[in-house]
Every structure is written in structure tokens, then in C-alpha cells.
N, C-alpha and C positions, 0 to 999 in steps of 0.2 A: 594498749597504745599509750606512749608517753605524751607529755604536754607538747613537746616540740612537734611531734608527728601530727597531733591533733590540730595544731595551728596551721601546718602545711595543708592538710586535707581541707580545713575550713576555707583557706584562701583559694584553693583550687575550685571548691564548690561555688564560692562567690563569683569567681571568674566565669565559670560555666553559666551561671544564672545571668550575669551581666551580658555575656555574649548572646544568649537567647533573647533577652529583652531588647538588645540593640537590633538584632535581626528582625524581630517582630515590629519594632518601631519603623524600620526602613520599609518593610512591606506595607505597613499601614499608611505611612506618609506618601509612598509612591506605589500605588496599586498596579501600575504597569511594569514595575521592576521585575516581577517574576516572569513576564512574557518577553523580556528584552532579548533573550537568546533566540526565540523564534523570529522576532523582527529582524535580527541580524542574519539568520540562516536563510530565510525565504528568498532573498535575491539570488542565492546560489542554487536553490531548488527549482524555481519556476522555469528557467531557460531549458531545463531537461525534461519538462512535462510535455507530452504530445497527445493529440487526439488520434485514435486508430479507427479506420473505417475503409470503405470502398469508394472509388471515384469512377464515374462514367459521364463523359462530357455531354451526351445527349439526354441525360436524365435530369429531372428537376425534383429536388435539388441534386446537383452533380455529386456532392459529397454526402455519403450516408454514414453518420457517426455510429460506432459500435462499442467504444469503450476508451479507457485511458491507458497510456503507456508511458514508459520513462526510459531515458537513455542510460546505458551502462557500458562498461568495458572501454573500447577504443573510440567511443563516440559515434559508431556506426551500427551499434546493436541496440534494439528496442526490446524491453521486457514487458509482457502483459499477460492476461489470462488467456488460456487456450480457447475458452468458450466465447471470447470476444470476437474471434475470427469466424467468418462464414465457412460452411462446409465445402463450398466450391465457389470459384470465381468465373463469371460468365465472360471468358476472354473473347468469345466470338462476338460479343457486343461491346468490346473494347473496355470492359470493366477491369479495374486495377485495384490491388491492395495497396493502401497508402497510409501515410500519417500526415497530419496537419500540424505544422510548427506555428504556435500562436505568434501574432505580430501586433503592432500598435494599432493597426487598422481594423481589428476585431475579426478579420477574415483569416489571416495566416497564410502560410506557404505550404502547398501540397507537394509531397515528395513520395515517390514510389518506393515500396519495400517488398521484400520476399520473405517467405517463411523458411527458416534455416534449422530450427530444432524445436521440439515440443516434448512435454512430459504430461500426458493426459491424466495420469493418476494423481498428479499434483496440480493440474489445471494451469500449467505454465507454458509459455511459448516465447521463442526469440525470433525477432524479425531483423532483417539486414537492409540498411539503406543502400540504394543503388545510385551511385554517382553523387556529385555535389560535395559540399564541405561536411566534415564531421561536426557533431553537436556536442555541447558540454555534457559530460557524463556524471552521474551521481556515484558516490562511493558507497559500496556495500559494507555493512558491519561485518567484522571478522568473527564476532561472537556467534556461537550456535543458537543461543536463546537469551532473551531478556527475561527478567523476573516479573511476576504479577505485581501490578502497581506502577510499573515503569511508564513514564509519560511518553506519549507519542503524538505525532501529527501526520496528516496525509494530505496530498494535493492532487487534484484531478478535476474532472468535468462532471459534477454530480447530476446534472440534468441534460447532459450532452451539449449540443450546439445551439440550444434554444435561445440562450442569452448571449451568444457570441463565444468566440474562442478565448475565454478568459479562465485560466486555472484558478480554482477555489481551494482554500485550505481550511481544514477542520482539525481540532485537537482533542485529546482525551487521554485515557490510560489503558494499559493491558489489564482487563478485569479478571481474566482467567486464561489458563493454558489447558485446553480441553481436547479430547479425542474428536476427530472429525465424524466418526460414526459411533453410536452407542446402541447396545442391544435394546430391543423393544419388548414390552410386556405382552404384545399381541401380534400375531403373524399378519394381521390385516394392516398393521402400521409399517410393514416392510415394503420397500420398493427396490427395483433392480440396482439403483445406485448404492443404496445402503447395504444390500446383500454383497455387492462387490467389495465395499469397504470392509465389512466385517469378515469376509472370507480371505481377503488378500493383504490389506495393508492399512491398519488403523493408526494413522499418524496423527500428531497433535497440531492444533492450530491456535492462533491467538483469538480470543473473544475480546472485543473492544468496547469500552464505555465511551462510545462516540458514534455519531450518526453518519452512515454512508448511504449513498443512493445507487441505483443500478448503473448510472454512468460512471461511477467511481471504480467499477471493476477494472483492475489492472493498475490502480494508483499506488505509488510507493508509500509505505508507512515508514516514517523516519524519526530518529531521535531529534527533538526540537532544539537540543543544545549543540549537537555536533553536525546534524544533517545527514548522518549515515543511515542508509536504508536497513530496516530490520524486518520488513515483511512486505507482502503485496496484498492489497485489498481484494477480497473475493466475495461477491454478493449472490452468486447463483450456484456454483458448484458445491460450496459448503452447505448452504441452506437446503439444497435438494437432498442432502444426505443427513445432516444433523437434525433438521427440523421436519423430518418426513412424517412424523405423527401429528403435526399441527395442521389443523384445517385453515388457520389464519396465521401465516408465518410472522414471527416477531420482527421488531425493528432492530434486533441485535446485529452488530457488524462483526465480520470476521476477516482474518488475514492469514495468508500462507507464510510461515517463517522463511526468512531469507536464506537459510541453510540449503533449502531445496533449489533456490535459484542459483546458488553457488555450484551445486551439483550439476545442474543443467548446463551452465556456462563451462564447467570443467569437461563435460562430455561433448562439447561442440567443436568440430574441426576448425 
């Protein structure tokens, strides 16, 4: 390398070092700078988050919370986990499948929905709003998968309606992309759910470095920079399969990749 080229490379190296130092200085001086994207995105996310459950006027409480859902598509479709819904609705007792749209009064608005499509093998279900105005919908990521280490956030109702109908947001990263079911070293560690997964369809899920709770089931996992949904929190279906050998299930959180929600939406009339 001649002297002229050496000088050019030296200047480039100095510029890269200077850029890195400046970036570090900004993050150090303004610790909230790295979270600015999420602060900007959340006002677009929260109006699309709903509580899913059943409603019976003569029951106390009338609304029984079962999980989190979020609005997609044309604003009348709600996505959530299939296990969030009850096996049956007691229509003879005037029980209804509903969502609650959070409001400023901490109570929210109850709206009736019906089940229109489900994919049990992925634990996903779609609900349809019956009447009334459409709700703001979240945009689904077009990418099939994100990479390990990708920053994520999710919004839902971690402990149900105990503290009121206020959506709560957590953030973290995708710590691994892992099979939903893994072979066990001992037949005693097998259960029916794991056997079905290993025999039929061992698909991959996101393992998250973030804490989700049972009420978060059905919450959208989204990119904190763009707000695009990349997955759906799942706290029961995945754990019953993946952690079948554990006597004390871990606090690890999981999510179903959004590509499977795309497939379900594409197969819905």
C-alpha cells in the first residue's frame, strides 16, 4: 500500500472512531435516547390492545377476563391465542364472548365478538367484531422471521383486570429461535402435547429475554422502532410442550412468529 492510500485509510479509521465516540457520548448524556422509539410508537399500539373474555350480566363480576388480544386487518378482526377462549359458551345463561376496549375510566367498553377462524396447532384464533365502529389495527411485519438479538416489546394485561383495564408494556430481545418441542431423554417426560408436536409439526418459536405473565397470552410482540407485529405471546401452549420435563416451569417467555398469523388470516374467508 502506498503512502497516499495509507493516509486515506487512516482518515477513514479516525472518522469511524469519532462517530462511535460521538454515539456513545449521546447515549451517556441522554440515557432515555435509546428508548425514544418506543415512546413514540406506544401511542399507536395501545388503542389496538383489547381484553378478551366472557360477559354475563347476572354474574359477578359480569366480565371474566381470559387473555389479551389485538386488532388486525380491517379493524374488525381480533387476534389472540386459541387457549384464551373457553371450550363452550353458556348461551342459555346469556353468556357472550366479548372484548373490552380500554377507556379513560378504567372500565372500558364491552363489545361482542364471534370466533371466525382458528389454528389449534399454532394456538392462534381470530375473532370478529359484531357491529359498531372498527378499531385501529396494528400492522403485521412482512418478514417471516427476525434474528436472535432483535429488540422487541409487547403490550397486554399481565395480571388481567385486577388493576383495571390498562395495557402494560414490557421490552426485551429475542434470545433464541427454538423448536416448540424437543425430544426427551426419558419416556416419563413425554406428555400428549409433546408427542403430537414431535409426531406432526415441530415448528420454531421465539424465546424472549423478557418477563410475560399468564394474562399476557395473546399480546402482540412488536418492533419497538416501527410498531410492526412480529409475534404473539404464548404462555400456556408452548410451555406445556417445551418444558414438559420440568417439575417447576421456568419464567422464560415465548411467542408464536407472526408468519403463522399471516397464514391464518390468508385462509379466512
